C-alpha angles and dihedrals in degrees: 000000000000091000090053090051091051089048089049091057091049092047092050090051090051091049089054090050092050092049092048092048093050093046101041110024130071102247128169122247090253091051091047091052091049092049092046091052091048090049092051091050091049091048091053091050092048092051089052092052092048090051090052091049091050091052090050093049090052090049091052091049091051091049090051092051091051091058093045102264116131105213090198092064103036092096095046111108117231120258106279090228088066093054119090112240115255119217129220131203097278095055099253121126126237126202109199119224137181090266089062092066116106093225 
C-alpha cells in the first residue's frame, strides 16, 4: 500500500504538470491530445488508489470498533473539567482546549 501511496503522490505531481502545460504553454493540438490522454489515464489510476485507501480506512475503523475503540470519538478532546489544571510561572492555572492548538 505504501508504494501505491508514493505512486499516487508522483502521479498527482505529474497531473499538475500536465494541467499547467496545457494551460500556460503553447502546445500543438497533437501534444494537447497526448497530454489529455495521459492525464485521463493518471486520473483513473489515482481514483483506484483512493478507493483502495478508503477500503483500508474502513477496515481499520471496523477493527478498532471490535476492540472497543470508537473511531468517531478518538479525536474528541476530553471534557476540560476532567483535566488537571496546569500551572505556569506566575501561579495562574491554564486549562487547555482545542482552540489552544497551533493547527
